[in-house]
C-alpha positions as MATLAB code, in Angstrom:
seq = 'MKLLKKLIAVLAFVPAVVLASEATFPLDQAPNRTKDLAALQNGAKLFVNYCLNCHSASAMRYNRLKDIGLTDDQIKNNLLFTTDKVGDLMKVSMPVKDAKDWFGAVPPDLSVIARAKASDAGSGADWLYTYLRTFYKDDTRPTGWNNMVFPNVGMPHVMWELQGVRTAKFAEEKDAHDPSKTVHKFAGFEQVKPGQLSSLEFDNAAADLVAYLEWMAEPAQNTRKRLGVWVLLFLGVFLVIAWRLNASFWKDIK';
ca = [
      67.250   63.591  253.919;
      64.174   64.423  256.002;
      65.924   67.396  257.607;
      67.046   68.779  254.083;
      63.494   68.429  252.867;
      62.093   70.496  255.807;
      64.778   73.205  255.129;
      64.096   73.335  251.528;
      60.398   73.765  252.333;
      61.015   76.506  254.879;
      63.408   78.489  252.386;
      60.528   77.851  249.794;
      57.876   79.652  252.238;
      59.724   82.428  253.367;
      59.944   84.560  250.201;
      56.241   83.849  249.994;
      55.531   85.153  253.094;
      57.793   88.310  252.541;
      56.316   89.037  249.294;
      52.794   88.874  250.729;
      53.462   91.352  253.622;
      55.029   93.642  251.291;
      51.954   93.539  248.757;
      49.514   94.478  251.276;
      49.600   98.218  250.416;
      48.352   99.071  246.795;
      51.033   99.938  244.258;
      50.667  103.150  242.235;
      51.461  102.917  238.582;
      55.047  104.409  237.952;
      55.223  106.850  234.857;
      57.200  105.226  232.045;
      60.299  107.387  231.422;
      62.823  105.246  230.068;
      62.972  106.966  227.070;
      63.107  110.399  228.475;
      66.948  111.280  228.630;
      66.144  114.358  230.776;
      64.309  112.293  233.491;
      67.085  109.490  233.385;
      69.713  112.264  233.758;
      67.853  113.521  236.831;
      67.299  110.312  238.063;
      71.105  109.487  237.809;
      71.753  112.521  239.778;
      69.349  111.383  242.533;
      70.592  108.173  242.739;
      74.153  109.276  243.127;
      73.247  111.694  245.647;
      70.740  109.818  247.687;
      71.306  106.318  247.110;
      75.012  105.558  246.259;
      76.094  106.468  249.826;
      74.828  103.251  251.200;
      73.649  101.076  248.293;
      76.155  100.023  245.424;
      75.162   99.174  241.847;
      78.042   96.889  241.283;
      76.931   95.713  237.796;
      76.808   99.309  236.575;
      79.951  101.392  235.335;
      79.968  105.249  235.472;
      80.835  105.437  231.898;
      77.432  103.535  230.791;
      75.834  106.999  231.480;
      76.819  107.954  228.259;
      73.950  105.917  226.969;
      71.553  108.493  228.559;
      73.209  111.423  226.815;
      75.846  112.428  229.476;
      79.614  113.246  228.706;
      82.579  112.095  230.273;
      83.197  115.583  231.548;
      79.708  115.571  233.084;
      79.959  112.432  234.574;
      83.305  113.505  236.285;
      82.168  116.946  237.377;
      78.790  115.954  238.631;
      78.559  112.476  239.461;
      81.780  110.929  240.484;
      83.301  110.940  243.918;
      86.963  112.222  244.585;
      88.686  108.862  244.183;
      86.414  107.386  241.290;
      86.997  107.074  237.900;
      84.770  107.137  234.791;
      85.366  103.347  234.150;
      84.829  102.306  237.606;
      82.095  100.291  238.883;
      79.389  101.911  241.296;
      80.579  100.749  244.496;
      80.298  102.091  248.053;
      83.239  102.350  250.249;
      81.249  101.681  253.285;
      82.377   98.420  254.860;
      79.871   95.604  255.238;
      80.206   94.940  258.822;
      79.467   98.770  259.472;
      76.367   98.756  257.398;
      75.255   95.448  259.173;
      75.800   97.510  262.509;
      74.120  100.644  261.476;
      71.169   99.350  259.570;
      70.625   95.794  260.812;
      71.279   94.239  257.479;
      73.587   94.994  254.560;
      71.734   97.519  252.112;
      71.107   95.637  248.962;
      72.759   96.015  245.768;
      70.353   98.110  243.479;
      71.803   96.932  239.845;
      68.433   94.942  239.147;
      66.249   96.153  242.119;
      63.696   96.975  239.500;
      63.366   93.750  238.177;
      63.701   92.219  241.415;
      60.709   93.784  242.939;
      58.251   92.717  240.287;
      55.201   90.710  241.516;
      51.656   89.999  240.735;
      50.766   93.230  242.784;
      52.865   95.468  240.070;
      56.061   96.039  238.190;
      59.275   96.408  239.851;
      59.031  100.209  238.946;
      55.508  100.544  240.687;
      56.936   98.978  243.910;
      59.766  101.470  243.878;
      57.521  104.427  243.004;
      55.111  103.810  245.839;
      57.889  102.789  248.433;
      59.781  106.040  247.743;
      56.654  108.167  248.276;
      55.346  106.362  251.406;
      57.839  106.969  253.948;
      56.341  108.212  257.378;
      57.762  109.484  260.752;
      57.549  107.021  263.348;
      59.572  107.448  266.621;
      59.198  103.825  267.484;
      61.549  102.849  264.806;
      65.334  103.038  265.296;
      65.826  105.408  262.310;
      62.673  107.449  263.061;
      60.814  106.469  259.898;
      58.555  103.688  258.566;
      56.983  102.681  255.293;
      53.647  101.687  254.161;
      54.955   99.635  251.319;
      57.806   97.926  253.222;
      56.661   97.882  257.014;
      59.597   98.164  259.592;
      62.038   98.889  257.163;
      65.802   99.335  258.146;
      66.200  102.223  255.694;
      65.787  105.864  256.797;
      63.951  108.184  254.584;
      66.980  109.673  252.876;
      65.040  112.143  250.594;
      62.919  113.687  253.661;
      64.438  116.890  253.027;
      62.798  117.046  249.660;
      59.546  115.533  250.536;
      59.361  117.056  254.228;
      58.002  115.191  257.345;
      54.774  113.398  257.152;
      52.936  111.286  259.667;
      50.632  108.273  258.841;
      46.891  108.297  260.179;
      45.214  104.959  260.873;
      41.629  104.337  261.919;
      40.080  101.616  263.700;
      37.402   99.810  261.566;
      35.344   96.579  262.260;
      36.525   93.756  260.516;
      34.431   92.751  257.429;
      34.635   88.979  258.106;
      34.265   89.077  262.090;
      32.425   92.204  263.405;
      33.596   91.429  266.894;
      37.192   92.347  265.827;
      38.707   95.556  264.473;
      41.419   96.463  261.896;
      43.930   98.910  261.780;
      43.476  100.577  258.575;
      45.533  103.251  256.828;
      43.842  106.507  256.413;
      46.044  108.794  254.821;
      49.093  110.995  255.590;
      49.314  114.141  257.376;
      52.089  117.003  256.399;
      53.991  117.849  259.444;
      56.927  119.820  258.051;
      56.901  121.156  254.541;
      59.882  119.872  252.348;
      61.946  121.733  249.418;
      59.654  120.369  246.929;
      55.939  120.404  246.445;
      53.984  117.169  246.585;
      53.838  117.014  242.544;
      57.526  117.886  242.321;
      58.460  115.278  244.784;
      56.361  112.697  242.731;
      58.225  113.622  239.540;
      61.762  113.527  241.195;
      60.817  109.831  242.495;
      59.434  108.973  238.842;
      62.900  110.241  237.473;
      64.732  107.881  240.144;
      62.544  105.050  239.326;
      63.164  105.286  235.542;
      66.754  105.566  236.097;
      66.716  102.329  238.321;
      64.595  100.667  235.828;
      67.059  101.738  232.970;
      69.828  100.575  235.014;
      68.397   97.104  235.522;
      68.645   96.630  231.720;
      70.241   99.490  229.698;
      69.712   97.766  226.337;
      66.081   97.419  227.127;
      64.802   99.865  224.506;
      67.060   98.423  221.971;
      65.639   94.946  222.648;
      62.117   96.093  222.398;
      62.897   97.867  219.085;
      64.639   94.728  217.639;
      61.899   92.618  218.863;
      59.372   94.419  216.707;
      61.552   93.980  213.477;
      62.085   90.207  214.487;
      58.433   89.643  214.798;
      57.808   91.274  211.429;
      60.418   89.328  209.957;
      58.837   85.939  211.151;
      55.579   87.014  209.906;
      56.755   87.751  206.383;
      58.682   84.419  206.464;
      55.672   82.583  207.685;
      53.543   83.892  204.603;
      56.856   82.972  202.427;
      56.865   79.314  203.884;
      52.919   78.943  203.613;
      53.256   79.633  200.018;
      56.322   77.531  199.072;
      54.579   74.737  201.014;
      51.514   74.975  198.995;
      53.849   75.285  195.858;
      55.553   72.051  196.786;
      52.341   69.993  197.247;
      50.339   71.169  194.518;
      50.676   68.501  192.334;
      50.150   65.968  195.112;
      46.522   64.951  195.638;
];
């Protein structure tokens, strides 16, 4: 029984440590493009081309992309792999064993990643938006890449051709709490090799991809929010009616 209590305590502590380590880098606010069909369509294209090779989205079917304005023919001709069908789930063919051998861990399913990464530091969209834009070259890592939001991440920078190659600059500064110590502080990025896109264009591409991931996590979110407004209005009107009925029922009782 004591061993079980200790195990539960450790498991409860580990996620807190992970979240704390990932939240040390300040998150940028992601643009809200979940209602922008053009942005969502571009994000879906980026997702299929750059993410779906390793990460699955097993809770999403290709034909659900019709909700963002794509037709069956557009999905077939632009977003499907050779053996996939429009009604199939977004899965990858890479074996789990190979994924673990190559990356050290199995790439997570991205179906609800935009919700899973939400924390006190920012929304899941903010985390993803900052993460995608803070990769830098690091030859000490097995993949040759590192990330400011997720230090020592096992994932390589799959969109490096679009963003180009950057290195991170760090400065040694005195610890504000202990002047006898120094801290390794991030001092910015340095562009080593230009990419196919400018910095602004890459940020826009990342924002589109994040918008798609946010939409994929809950395709009906905009409908839910719209219905929520009507429900609150109905409850407000009903409250007034109930209040006046109550007053009418009890008006003769002193």
